[in-house]
C-alpha positions in Angstrom: 50.6 -30.7 -137.1 52.7 -30.3 -140.2 55.5 -27.9 -139.5 56.0 -25.0 -142.3 59.2 -24.4 -144.0 61.2 -21.7 -141.6 60.4 -17.8 -142.8 63.6 -16.5 -140.7 65.6 -16.9 -143.9 63.2 -15.3 -146.3 65.1 -11.5 -147.3 62.1 -8.9 -147.1 61.9 -6.1 -149.6 60.1 -2.8 -148.8 57.1 -2.8 -151.0 53.7 -1.6 -151.2 50.8 -3.5 -150.2 48.7 -2.0 -153.4 51.2 -1.7 -156.1 54.3 -3.5 -155.3 56.2 -0.6 -156.0 59.5 -0.3 -154.0 59.8 2.9 -151.6 62.7 4.2 -150.0 62.2 6.0 -146.6 63.1 9.9 -146.8 66.1 9.5 -144.1 69.6 10.5 -144.4 71.9 7.5 -144.1 73.1 7.4 -140.6 76.9 6.2 -139.7 76.7 5.4 -136.1 77.6 1.5 -137.1 80.3 0.9 -139.5 79.0 -2.7 -140.1 76.4 -3.1 -142.8 72.7 -4.3 -141.9 73.2 -7.0 -143.9 76.0 -8.2 -141.6 73.5 -7.4 -138.6 71.0 -9.9 -139.8 73.1 -12.3 -140.5 74.4 -11.9 -137.3 71.5 -11.2 -135.4 70.9 -15.1 -135.0 72.9 -15.5 -132.1 71.0 -12.1 -130.2 67.6 -12.6 -131.1 65.5 -14.2 -128.5 65.0 -18.0 -128.0 61.7 -18.9 -129.4 60.4 -21.7 -128.6 57.2 -23.5 -129.8 54.9 -25.1 -132.1 54.5 -22.9 -135.2 50.9 -22.3 -137.0 50.1 -23.6 -140.2 48.5 -21.4 -143.1 46.4 -25.0 -143.8 45.0 -25.3 -140.4 42.1 -22.4 -138.4 44.1 -20.7 -135.5 41.2 -19.3 -133.4 41.9 -15.5 -132.7 41.5 -14.5 -129.4 39.4 -10.9 -129.0 41.9 -7.8 -128.4 45.0 -9.8 -130.2 46.0 -8.4 -133.7 45.4 -10.8 -136.8 48.6 -12.6 -137.7 49.1 -15.0 -140.7 49.2 -18.3 -139.1 52.2 -19.3 -140.5 53.8 -17.0 -137.9 52.1 -17.8 -135.0 53.8 -19.2 -131.8 50.8 -21.5 -130.6 52.4 -22.2 -126.8 55.5 -20.0 -126.2 55.6 -19.2 -123.4 57.6 -16.4 -122.0 60.3 -15.8 -119.3 61.2 -13.6 -117.3 65.1 -11.5 -117.7 65.9 -9.6 -114.4 69.2 -8.7 -116.1 69.0 -5.6 -116.2 66.4 -4.5 -113.5 68.3 -3.0 -110.2 68.6 -5.0 -106.6 65.4 -3.2 -105.2 63.3 -4.9 -108.0 65.1 -8.2 -108.0 65.0 -8.0 -104.0 60.9 -7.7 -104.1 60.8 -10.3 -106.8 62.9 -13.3 -104.7 60.3 -11.8 -101.8 57.2 -12.8 -103.9 58.5 -16.4 -105.1 59.4 -16.9 -101.5 56.0 -16.2 -100.5 54.5 -18.0 -103.1 56.8 -21.1 -102.1 55.4 -20.8 -98.6 51.8 -20.8 -99.4 52.0 -23.8 -101.5 49.8 -24.6 -104.7 46.7 -25.6 -102.5 46.5 -22.5 -100.8 44.6 -20.5 -102.8 42.3 -24.0 -103.7 41.3 -24.2 -100.2 40.3 -20.4 -100.2 38.4 -20.2 -103.4 40.7 -18.2 -104.9 42.4 -18.6 -108.0 46.6 -18.2 -108.0 47.9 -15.6 -110.1 49.2 -17.8 -113.0 45.7 -19.2 -113.2 44.1 -15.4 -113.5 46.9 -14.7 -116.1 45.6 -14.6 -119.5 46.6 -17.9 -121.7 50.3 -18.2 -122.4 50.6 -14.8 -120.4 53.1 -14.5 -117.7 51.5 -14.3 -113.8 49.9 -11.0 -113.2 53.0 -10.2 -110.8 55.1 -9.8 -114.1 53.3 -7.0 -115.5 54.2 -4.9 -112.6 57.7 -5.0 -114.7 56.0 -3.6 -117.7 56.6 -0.1 -117.0 56.5 3.1 -114.2 56.7 6.6 -113.8 57.7 6.7 -110.2 60.8 5.3 -108.3 62.5 3.9 -111.8 65.9 2.8 -111.4 68.3 5.1 -112.7 72.0 4.8 -113.8 75.2 6.0 -112.0 76.4 8.9 -113.6 80.2 9.7 -114.5 81.8 11.1 -110.9 83.2 14.3 -111.2 86.7 13.7 -110.9 86.5 11.6 -113.6 85.7 13.5 -115.8 88.0 16.4 -118.1 87.5 19.9 -117.2 85.9 22.0 -119.9 88.5 24.4 -120.4 91.0 21.8 -120.7 89.0 20.6 -123.0 88.3 23.9 -125.0 92.3 24.5 -124.8 92.1 27.2 -122.5 93.0 28.1 -118.6 91.0 27.0 -116.0 89.6 29.7 -114.1 89.4 27.7 -110.6 93.0 26.5 -111.2 93.8 23.9 -108.4 90.1 24.1 -106.7 88.4 22.8 -109.8 86.7 19.3 -109.4 87.7 17.7 -112.8 90.4 15.9 -114.4 93.3 18.4 -115.8 95.1 16.0 -116.5 94.7 14.8 -120.4 96.8 11.4 -119.9 95.2 10.2 -116.6 91.5 10.7 -118.2 92.6 8.9 -121.4 93.6 6.1 -119.1 90.8 5.6 -117.4 88.4 6.5 -120.1 86.0 3.7 -121.6 87.2 2.0 -124.8 86.3 3.7 -127.8 83.0 2.5 -130.0 83.8 1.8 -133.8 82.6 4.0 -137.1 83.2 7.6 -137.2 82.3 10.5 -135.4 78.9 12.1 -136.1 79.8 15.6 -135.3 82.7 15.3 -136.7 81.9 14.2 -139.9 79.3 16.5 -140.2 80.2 19.6 -138.9 83.8 19.8 -138.8 84.3 19.8 -135.4 83.4 17.7 -132.4 83.2 20.0 -128.7 83.3 16.6 -126.8 87.0 16.7 -127.7 88.9 13.8 -125.7 85.4 12.9 -123.9 84.0 11.7 -127.5 83.2 8.2 -127.4 84.5 8.6 -131.1 87.8 10.2 -130.4 90.0 8.4 -132.3 88.4 9.8 -135.4 89.3 13.7 -134.7 92.4 13.3 -132.5 95.7 13.6 -132.9 98.7 11.5 -131.4 99.7 14.3 -129.1 95.9 14.6 -127.2 95.3 17.7 -129.8 90.7 18.1 -131.1 91.3 18.0 -135.0 89.0 20.7 -136.9 88.0 21.1 -140.8 87.5 24.6 -140.7 86.1 24.3 -144.1 83.4 22.3 -143.2 82.5 24.1 -139.7 82.3 27.6 -141.6 79.5 26.1 -144.4 77.8 24.0 -141.4 77.3 27.2 -139.1 73.6 27.9 -139.8 72.6 24.6 -138.7 72.7 24.9 -135.0 69.9 24.1 -133.0 67.6 27.0 -132.4 66.1 28.4 -128.9 69.3 27.7 -126.7 69.1 30.0 -123.1 71.3 33.0 -123.7 73.1 33.5 -120.6 72.0 37.4 -119.8 68.8 36.5 -120.0 69.6 33.3 -117.9 71.1 35.7 -115.1 68.1 38.0 -115.5 66.0 35.3 -114.7 67.8 33.7 -111.4 68.2 37.8 -110.1 64.5 38.1 -111.1 65.3 41.2 -112.5 63.6 39.9 -116.1 61.1 42.6 -117.3 57.7 41.5 -116.6 55.7 44.5 -116.4 54.0 43.9 -119.5 52.7 40.5 -118.3 51.8 41.7 -114.8 49.7 44.9 -115.9 48.1 42.4 -118.3 46.8 40.0 -115.8 45.6 42.6 -113.4 43.6 44.0 -116.1 42.0 40.9 -117.2 41.2 39.8 -113.4 39.6 43.2 -113.0 37.5 42.4 -115.9 36.5 39.1 -115.1 35.6 40.3 -111.7 33.5 43.4 -112.9 31.7 40.7 -114.7 31.4 38.6 -111.5 30.2 41.8 -109.5 26.6 42.2 -111.7 27.5 43.9 -115.3 25.8 40.2 -116.5 28.5 40.3 -119.6 31.9 40.2 -119.6 33.4 43.5 -120.8 35.7 41.3 -123.3 32.3 41.2 -125.3 32.7 44.9 -126.5 36.0 46.1 -125.4 38.1 43.1 -127.8 35.9 41.5 -129.8 34.0 44.3 -131.3 36.3 47.6 -131.6 38.4 48.4 -133.9 41.6 49.3 -132.2 44.2 47.7 -130.3 45.1 47.1 -126.6 48.7 48.1 -128.1 50.8 48.2 -131.1 54.6 48.1 -132.3 54.7 51.8 -131.1 52.4 52.2 -128.2 48.5 52.7 -127.7 46.5 55.1 -130.5 45.5 58.0 -129.2 42.6 59.3 -127.9 41.4 61.5 -130.5 41.8 59.4 -133.6 38.9 59.4 -135.6 37.3 55.8 -135.7 35.4 56.3 -138.5 38.3 57.3 -140.7 40.1 54.1 -138.9 37.1 52.1 -140.5 37.0 53.6 -143.7 40.6 53.2 -144.1 40.1 50.0 -143.4 38.1 49.1 -146.1 39.7 50.7 -148.5 42.4 48.4 -148.1 43.3 45.6 -150.3 41.3 42.1 -149.6 44.5 40.5 -149.1 45.9 42.9 -146.3 43.1 42.3 -144.0 43.1 38.4 -144.4 42.7 36.5 -141.2 41.2 39.5 -139.7 37.5 40.1 -138.4 37.1 44.0 -138.4 33.5 45.1 -137.6 32.5 48.6 -138.7 31.6 51.3 -136.7 27.9 51.2 -137.8 27.5 47.5 -136.3 28.9 48.3 -133.1 26.3 51.9 -132.6 23.6 49.1 -133.6 24.5 46.4 -130.6 25.8 48.7 -128.2 23.7 52.3 -128.2 26.6 53.4 -125.5 29.6 52.5 -128.0 31.3 56.0 -128.0 31.3 55.8 -124.0 32.6 52.2 -123.9 35.3 53.3 -126.9 36.4 56.1 -124.5 36.9 54.1 -121.5 38.7 51.1 -123.3 41.3 53.5 -124.6 41.5 55.0 -120.7 41.7 51.8 -119.4 44.2 50.2 -122.0 47.1 52.9 -121.1 49.7 51.4 -119.1 50.3 53.0 -115.5 53.1 54.2 -116.7 52.8 55.9 -119.9 50.6 59.1 -121.1 50.1 60.1 -124.1 50.4 63.8 -125.4 49.4 65.6 -127.9 53.0 65.8 -129.4 53.7 62.3 -128.9 50.6 61.3 -131.3 52.1 64.2 -133.9 55.8 62.5 -133.6 54.4 59.0 -134.3 52.6 59.8 -137.6 56.4 61.8 -139.0 57.2 59.9 -142.2 55.9 56.6 -143.5 53.2 54.9 -141.7 52.7 51.8 -141.7 49.5 49.4 -141.1 50.8 47.7 -138.2 51.2 50.7 -136.6 47.6 52.1 -137.7 45.7 49.0 -137.2 47.7 46.2 -134.8 45.7 43.4 -133.6 43.2 42.9 -131.1 42.7 39.6 -129.7 39.6 39.0 -132.5 42.9 39.7 -135.0 45.2 38.1 -134.4 46.6 36.3 -137.8 45.6 32.7 -137.8 48.0 29.4 -138.2 46.8 27.6 -141.1 47.0 24.0 -139.9 44.3 22.6 -142.1 44.3 19.3 -143.1 48.5 19.5 -142.2 49.7 16.5 -140.7 50.3 17.3 -136.8 52.8 15.5 -134.8 51.7 15.5 -131.6 53.9 16.9 -128.2 54.8 13.5 -126.5 56.2 13.4 -122.8 60.4 11.5 -123.0 59.5 10.2 -126.4 58.9 13.5 -128.7 62.3 14.8 -128.6 64.3 16.6 -131.0 65.8 13.5 -132.6 62.1 11.7 -132.9 60.8 15.1 -134.1 63.7 15.0 -137.1 62.8 11.8 -137.5 59.1 12.1 -138.4 59.8 15.4 -140.1 62.3 13.2 -142.7 59.3 10.8 -142.8 56.8 13.9 -144.1 55.7 15.7 -141.0 54.7 19.0 -141.4 53.7 20.4 -137.7 55.8 20.0 -135.0 55.0 20.8 -131.1 58.1 20.8 -128.2 57.2 18.4 -125.2 55.2 19.8 -122.3 57.6 22.5 -120.4 56.7 23.6 -116.8 55.6 27.1 -116.8 57.2 27.7 -113.2 60.5 26.0 -114.2 60.6 27.9 -117.5 61.0 31.0 -115.2 63.4 29.7 -113.1 65.6 29.0 -115.9 66.3 25.7 -115.2 68.2 24.3 -118.3 66.7 20.7 -118.0 63.3 22.2 -118.7 64.6 24.9 -121.7 66.6 22.0 -122.8 63.0 21.0 -124.3 62.2 24.1 -126.2 65.3 23.5 -128.6 64.2 23.4 -132.1 65.9 22.4 -135.5 66.0 24.2 -138.4 64.3 21.8 -140.5 61.1 22.3 -138.1 59.2 25.1 -140.6 56.3 24.7 -138.1 56.9 24.7 -134.6 55.0 24.9 -131.1 56.2 24.9 -128.0 53.6 23.6 -125.0 53.7 24.5 -121.9 52.2 23.9 -118.4 50.7 25.2 -115.7 47.7 26.3 -113.6 48.0 30.1 -113.0 47.1 33.2 -115.2 50.3 35.4 -113.7 53.1 32.4 -114.0 51.6 31.4 -117.4 51.4 35.0 -118.8 55.0 35.7 -117.7 56.3 32.8 -119.4 54.3 33.5 -122.8 55.9 37.0 -122.4 59.4 35.4 -122.5 58.6 32.5 -124.8 57.7 35.3 -127.5 60.6 37.3 -126.5 63.6 35.2 -126.5 62.5 32.3 -128.6 62.1 31.4 -132.3 58.1 29.9 -132.7 55.4 29.7 -134.7 52.6 28.9 -131.9 52.0 28.2 -128.2 50.2 25.7 -126.7 48.4 25.0 -123.8 48.5 21.7 -122.0 44.8 21.1 -120.8 45.2 17.1 -121.0 48.0 15.8 -118.7 46.5 12.9 -116.7 49.5 12.4 -114.5 48.5 12.8 -110.9 51.6 15.0 -109.9 50.6 18.1 -112.5 46.6 17.5 -111.9 47.1 17.9 -108.0 48.9 21.2 -109.0 46.1 22.2 -111.0 47.6 22.2 -114.2 47.3 19.9 -117.1 43.6 18.0 -117.3 42.4 19.7 -113.9 42.3 23.2 -116.1 39.2 21.4 -117.8 37.2 21.7 -114.1 38.4 25.7 -114.1 37.0 27.2 -117.3 36.9 30.6 -116.0 40.5 30.8 -114.8 41.3 29.0 -118.0 39.7 32.0 -120.2 41.6 34.3 -118.0 45.1 32.1 -118.6 44.6 32.3 -122.5 43.1 36.2 -122.6 46.3 37.0 -120.5 48.6 35.2 -122.5 47.1 36.3 -125.8 47.4 40.1 -124.8 51.8 39.6 -124.1 52.2 37.2 -127.6 51.7 39.8 -129.7 50.9 38.3 -133.3 52.0 34.7 -132.2 49.0 32.5 -132.1 47.9 30.4 -129.0 46.3 27.0 -129.3 45.2 24.5 -126.6 45.3 20.9 -126.7 42.0 18.8 -124.1 40.7 16.0 -123.4 36.9 14.8 -123.0 37.1 15.6 -119.8 38.3 14.9 -116.3 36.1 12.1 -115.3 34.3 9.4 -117.4 31.0 9.4 -118.8 30.9 13.2 -117.8 32.5 15.0 -121.1 32.8 19.0 -120.4 34.9 20.2 -123.6 32.2 20.9 -125.6 31.6 23.4 -123.1 35.1 25.1 -122.7 35.4 25.2 -126.6 33.3 28.1 -127.3 34.8 30.2 -124.5 38.2 29.5 -126.4 37.1 30.2 -129.2 35.6 33.6 -128.1 38.8 34.9 -126.5 40.7 34.7 -129.4 42.4 31.1 -129.7 43.5 30.0 -132.8 43.0 26.2 -132.4 41.5 23.6 -129.6 43.1 19.7 -130.1 40.7 17.1 -128.2 42.1 14.4 -127.6 38.6 11.9 -127.5 39.5 10.3 -123.9 38.6 11.7 -120.4 42.0 12.2 -117.5 40.2 9.4 -115.9 40.3 7.2 -118.7 44.0 7.6 -119.5 44.5 5.4 -123.1 42.3 2.6 -122.3 39.4 1.9 -124.1 38.8 3.6 -127.5 38.8 7.3 -128.8 34.9 8.8 -128.7 35.2 10.3 -131.9 31.8 10.9 -132.4 32.4 13.5 -129.4 35.2 14.8 -130.8 32.7 15.5 -133.9 30.3 17.2 -131.6 33.3 19.8 -130.1 34.0 20.2 -133.7 30.9 21.5 -134.4 30.8 23.2 -130.9 33.4 25.5 -132.2 33.0 26.4 -135.5 34.7 28.3 -137.5 37.2 27.8 -135.2 39.3 24.8 -136.4 39.4 21.8 -134.0 41.7 18.8 -134.5 40.9 15.3 -133.7 43.7 13.1 -131.4 43.0 9.4 -130.7 43.7 5.7 -132.3 45.7 6.8 -135.8 47.7 4.2 -136.6 46.8 4.0 -140.7 45.8 6.6 -143.4 41.9 4.7 -143.4 41.7 6.1 -140.0 43.0 9.4 -140.8 40.8 9.4 -143.8 37.8 8.4 -141.6 38.1 10.9 -139.2 38.7 13.2 -141.6 35.8 12.8 -144.1 33.0 11.9 -141.4 33.9 13.7 -138.0 34.1 16.7 -139.0 37.5 18.0 -138.0 39.9 20.5 -139.8 43.3 18.2 -138.8 44.4 15.1 -137.2 46.9 14.8 -134.5 48.9 12.0 -134.5 50.6 10.9 -131.3 51.2 6.5 -130.3 50.5 6.1 -133.9 53.8 8.0 -135.1 55.6 6.3 -132.2 54.9 2.6 -133.2 54.8 3.3 -136.9 56.4 7.3 -137.8 56.2 6.3 -141.5 52.9 6.7 -140.7 53.0 10.0 -142.5 54.4 8.8 -145.4 51.8 6.2 -145.6 49.0 9.0 -145.0 50.5 11.2 -148.0 51.2 8.4 -150.4 47.3 6.8 -149.4 49.2 3.2 -149.0 50.2 0.8 -146.6 53.9 0.6 -146.4 55.4 -3.0 -145.8 58.9 -1.4 -144.1 61.5 -4.0 -143.9 63.8 -4.8 -140.9 66.9 -3.2 -142.9 64.7 0.4 -143.0 63.5 -0.2 -139.6 67.1 -0.4 -138.6 68.5 2.6 -140.3 65.4 4.8 -139.1 67.4 3.7 -135.5 71.2 4.3 -136.8 69.7 7.8 -138.0 67.9 8.3 -134.9 71.4 7.6 -133.0 73.3 10.1 -134.5 70.6 12.8 -134.4 70.8 11.8 -130.6 74.4 12.1 -130.2 74.1 15.9 -131.7 71.7 16.9 -129.5 72.9 15.2 -125.9 76.6 14.4 -127.0 78.6 11.9 -127.8 81.0 11.7 -125.0 79.9 8.7 -122.2 76.7 10.5 -120.6 75.2 12.2 -123.9 75.7 8.3 -125.7 73.7 6.7 -122.4 71.4 9.3 -122.4 70.8 8.3 -126.3 70.5 5.0 -125.4 67.6 5.7 -122.8 65.5 8.0 -125.2 65.9 4.9 -127.8 65.0 2.2 -125.5 61.7 4.3 -124.1 61.1 4.4 -128.1 61.4 0.8 -129.0 59.0 0.5 -126.2 56.3 1.5 -128.5 57.9 0.6 -131.3 58.1 -3.0 -131.1 54.1 -3.0 -131.2 54.4 -2.4 -134.7 53.5 -5.1 -137.1 54.9 -6.0 -140.4 52.6 -5.6 -142.9 53.4 -8.4 -144.5 52.7 -10.4 -141.2 49.4 -9.1 -140.4 46.6 -11.5 -141.9 44.0 -8.4 -142.1 45.0 -4.9 -142.8 45.0 -2.2 -141.2 46.9 -3.2 -138.0 44.7 -1.6 -134.9 46.4 0.6 -132.1 44.3 -1.0 -129.4 44.9 -4.8 -130.4 47.7 -6.4 -128.7 50.7 -8.7 -131.1 50.2 -12.4 -130.1 53.6 -14.2 -130.3 55.2 -14.6 -133.3 58.2 -14.9 -135.7 59.0 -12.4 -138.2 60.2 -12.7 -141.6 64.0 -13.1 -140.6 66.1 -12.9 -137.5 66.2 -8.8 -137.3 62.3 -8.4 -137.6 62.1 -11.1 -134.8 64.7 -9.0 -133.0 62.7 -6.0 -133.4 59.1 -7.8 -132.3 60.0 -9.3 -129.1 58.2 -7.4 -125.8 61.0 -8.2 -123.8 63.3 -5.2 -123.0 66.8 -7.2 -122.9 66.1 -7.6 -126.4 66.0 -3.9 -126.9 68.9 -3.2 -124.9 70.7 -5.7 -127.7 69.6 -3.5 -130.5 70.9 -0.4 -128.9 74.0 -2.3 -128.5 74.3 -2.4 -132.1 74.3 0.8 -132.6 75.8 2.4 -129.8 78.6 -0.2 -128.4 78.5 -2.7 -125.0 76.6 -1.2 -122.1 78.2 0.0 -119.0 78.6 -2.7 -116.2 76.0 -1.4 -114.1 73.2 -1.1 -116.5 69.6 -0.9 -115.5 66.4 -0.3 -117.1 62.8 0.1 -117.1 60.8 1.5 -119.6 58.3 4.5 -118.4 55.4 3.9 -120.4 52.7 0.7 -119.8 50.7 0.1 -122.7 47.4 0.8 -121.0 46.1 1.0 -124.3 46.0 -2.9 -124.4 43.7 -3.5 -121.5 
């Protein structure tokens, strides 16, 4: 076979695969690394993976294996043999590998042949490592952890802030600046992102870029003018200390949530005892009048007909998004509606509130707003308009705030925080509350919470509505993790439709005008789809939007998403908006599902992790042949956002590195447009071994986590001597 000239030295350009137009990524220029990307590309030849194997030829046809992406022949490595690198594995994993190798040597190569069984290397696909190596792809349990900085080696926060420490000699932290600087790791090259952009770095001497904002006498420098100008750019939804103290001491007032849960359970209990029909169909769905409003309950003496007529005389825009049923229609559907109305008004009064005539007269003094006369009931909640908007899915671990900012810069319109556990939010756990932080650039932002009981979920909904800046709350009914499932949360709620309906009704009773959305899977078990039975109940309960992931809990991420079933769910949920989710990796995929499957929009999850510029491609209807240097700029921007979010001290830099590595475990699956033989790339197709058009592109395509660590070292400096890493997520979709 005649070897083609090497493509490693070719220059890459960010070109449009349709019309050849150059497109710059809409991102903020990063400052994490002082060297230019061109310098990194020329330098990367020394650190790129050693790819030894015969190259393909464009003239010689290459047999394509099922399940593998079509790569142009000149980029393929036909006989490349992967090697296991154990440098960054934990001692426990290395010991297990040594034990496996010893057993294999003791058994000998002929033992499997005599027993009629094939060895692990024979069972492995052609050109792939043995099956035991697949165990190292990733795992969620017993992952190797890195050593944290000891308290005695950390600078006291009081000394860092130039104030006196209240603990004095009993303080566990270091009070000597000189001693701390002597033992501190060397500063990283480049400017401090926090100081350059905000005029102040709160990490002071602990910052890994401290030399940029400290004086010779170890004082922290502050740019007062820039600090004043950027005060409004702080992250939102930070847990206030007074709220934390109330939650810790169990003194936060949840009486509103508790009363709502009791009312909903009482109504459901009455339905089970023989009423035959849910009380919600009569009380909440067809009655003009609120459960409660900004000024309290409406008086029992309020004339219903005058209320209905007043609403009919209002401008059409004033009643937008609300469905109001006239009194005439109510009487036609229910002969005893007047009795039901009287009972409903009595039952909806809190036990501690009694409405008197004098109070009613007091509430009508002065200007009365429409909200005071006509508070919204569950059917009349303001419906959030997300139709045709690009929705970035809530993604555990990798869907953090820096990643969402990257996606916002590339065209995402709706973002949602990572899944947070309701019980831990109520316990004021800082690690869980950090998942709720919102950046000002996230103009439509929601929070996803997970729980299995109406009381905790309703309390959590009340807490978030009262203390956070959010646009909607999403209930997670799709998490397949065993730990979550066994506690009755996540996808387990799909098997408990009545409890899920109770949770939704109770939460909406305390959320005011904040919309509630739900994310589902097709079901719990394979070939037993149940989402189409649950969605109408959620719609009738007043849920604003439902997203359906086209896989069951048992299926996880294997095989393809069932979009035909998502169509069935969209029909069952009409007129409520239903979004579809699963296997969207190109604008062709998005167009196909929007045009043929009847959904109101597309939620993008793994597709955004593999290529976050998918939002740009969908908006501009083109394939973006993004260059390796542009992709490197995205990583640089991510690290800057990470040091702003997690910190620029040692712990913050290592947290940024760890989350960047988790993202790279998805990002390396992207195959450049110029390398693909056939467009578009499919999400469930495994990329074969190939070389890129330059060294940096080849390095970014490596599936070896040791190479991902090299990329982080180009941005965040060398890893600590005891650094260990094993990716969390497996590539299940490739199986």
